[in-house]
C-alpha positions as CSV (number, residue, x, y, z in Angstrom):
1,M,-57.5,-25.1,-95.3
2,S,-55.5,-23.9,-92.0
3,T,-55.3,-27.4,-89.5
4,S,-55.4,-25.4,-86.6
5,A,-58.2,-25.8,-84.4
6,H,-61.1,-22.9,-85.0
7,P,-62.7,-21.0,-82.1
8,D,-66.0,-22.4,-82.3
9,S,-64.6,-26.0,-82.6
10,R,-66.0,-28.9,-80.1
11,A,-62.4,-29.1,-78.6
12,V,-62.2,-24.8,-76.9
13,R,-66.0,-25.3,-76.3
14,G,-65.5,-28.2,-74.0
15,L,-63.2,-25.8,-72.5
16,D,-65.3,-23.4,-71.8
17,D,-67.9,-25.4,-70.5
18,R,-66.1,-26.2,-67.6
19,L,-67.4,-25.4,-64.6
20,S,-65.0,-23.6,-62.2
21,L,-66.3,-24.7,-58.5
22,S,-66.9,-21.9,-56.2
23,R,-65.6,-22.4,-52.5
24,A,-69.3,-23.6,-51.5
25,Q,-68.6,-26.4,-53.7
26,R,-65.4,-27.5,-53.1
27,T,-66.3,-27.5,-49.3
28,G,-69.4,-29.0,-50.7
29,L,-67.4,-31.9,-52.4
30,V,-65.2,-31.9,-49.8
31,I,-68.1,-33.1,-47.3
32,G,-70.0,-34.7,-49.5
33,G,-66.7,-37.4,-50.7
34,L,-66.6,-37.9,-47.0
35,M,-70.0,-38.9,-46.4
36,S,-70.0,-41.4,-49.5
37,V,-66.7,-43.2,-48.0
38,V,-68.1,-43.5,-44.4
39,S,-71.2,-44.9,-46.4
40,L,-68.7,-47.4,-47.8
41,V,-68.4,-49.3,-44.2
42,P,-72.0,-49.8,-42.6
43,V,-72.9,-48.6,-38.9
44,P,-72.2,-51.7,-36.4
45,T,-75.6,-52.1,-34.9
46,P,-75.3,-52.1,-30.7
47,E,-74.7,-55.4,-29.3
48,G,-78.1,-57.4,-28.6
49,E,-80.1,-54.5,-30.9
50,T,-81.7,-55.3,-34.5
51,G,-80.0,-52.8,-37.4
52,P,-81.5,-51.9,-40.6
53,P,-82.4,-54.6,-43.5
54,L,-79.2,-56.7,-45.4
55,A,-80.9,-54.7,-48.5
56,I,-80.6,-51.1,-47.0
57,L,-77.2,-51.9,-46.0
58,V,-76.3,-52.9,-49.6
59,L,-78.0,-49.9,-50.7
60,V,-76.3,-47.6,-48.6
61,V,-73.0,-49.3,-49.6
62,A,-73.5,-49.2,-53.7
63,L,-74.6,-45.3,-52.8
64,G,-71.2,-44.9,-51.2
65,V,-69.5,-46.2,-53.9
66,I,-71.7,-44.2,-56.8
67,G,-71.1,-41.1,-54.3
68,T,-67.3,-41.4,-54.1
69,V,-66.9,-41.7,-58.1
70,A,-69.2,-38.7,-58.2
71,T,-67.0,-36.6,-56.4
72,V,-63.7,-37.6,-58.0
73,A,-65.3,-37.3,-61.5
74,A,-66.2,-33.6,-60.3
75,W,-64.0,-32.4,-58.9
76,R,-61.2,-33.8,-62.0
77,T,-63.9,-32.8,-64.6
78,R,-65.9,-29.5,-63.0
79,S,-69.3,-30.9,-64.7
80,R,-72.5,-30.3,-63.6
81,V,-73.4,-33.5,-64.3
82,W,-71.3,-35.1,-61.6
83,L,-72.7,-32.6,-59.2
84,R,-76.2,-33.6,-59.6
85,V,-75.1,-37.0,-59.9
86,L,-73.3,-36.7,-56.0
87,A,-76.2,-35.2,-54.9
88,G,-78.7,-37.6,-55.6
89,A,-76.6,-40.0,-54.1
90,L,-76.3,-39.1,-50.9
91,V,-80.4,-37.8,-50.9
92,V,-81.2,-41.1,-51.4
93,N,-78.7,-42.4,-48.8
94,A,-80.6,-40.0,-46.5
95,V,-83.9,-40.8,-47.9
96,S,-83.2,-44.7,-47.0
97,S,-82.1,-43.4,-43.4
98,L,-85.7,-42.1,-43.2
99,P,-87.5,-45.5,-41.4
100,A,-85.2,-44.8,-38.7
101,F,-87.5,-42.3,-37.0
102,F,-90.8,-44.1,-37.9
103,V,-89.7,-47.4,-36.9
104,P,-90.3,-48.8,-32.6
105,D,-87.2,-49.7,-30.8
106,V,-84.5,-48.1,-33.3
107,P,-81.6,-47.8,-30.6
108,T,-81.1,-43.7,-30.4
109,P,-78.0,-43.9,-31.3
110,L,-78.7,-44.8,-34.7
111,V,-81.7,-42.1,-34.8
112,V,-79.3,-39.7,-34.2
113,F,-76.7,-40.4,-36.4
114,A,-80.0,-40.8,-39.2
115,A,-80.7,-37.3,-38.0
116,A,-77.2,-36.0,-38.4
117,G,-76.8,-37.3,-41.6
118,V,-79.8,-35.8,-43.5
119,V,-78.7,-32.8,-41.7
120,L,-75.3,-32.7,-43.0
121,T,-77.3,-34.4,-46.8
122,L,-79.0,-30.9,-46.5
123,V,-76.0,-28.6,-46.0
124,V,-74.1,-30.3,-48.7
125,V,-76.6,-30.2,-51.4
126,V,-77.0,-26.1,-50.7
127,L,-73.1,-26.0,-51.0
128,L,-73.1,-28.3,-54.1
129,F,-75.4,-25.7,-55.0
130,S,-74.7,-22.3,-54.4
131,G,-72.3,-21.5,-57.4
132,R,-71.4,-18.6,-59.7
133,R,-74.6,-17.4,-61.0
134,R,-73.9,-16.2,-64.6
């Protein structure tokens, strides 16, 4: 019996299961990673204005950490799971900014920032899932 790896061995299949990232997916990873890193620092509220609740700030920072880890892991492992984790973190982060559109007296710069974040999140999610078809 040979000690060499059989073509059907788990190690060989693991190499075949790696995702080759398309240009769109790499672009989505870079933009999503930058968005996650930016989420690590809460947005300052203009002077004299009330900002988001502390719970939302903590959630956004935690999602920034999750997104940053997912970006690095997706880039290194080429695993679809990490692409999904990044997309999920970005979507939950975008959903957490939606009250800015409905709560009265939210400063205009924060509403614009929230709108840009939601649109950019949609673009990144489309890029992350626009891989090569099998």
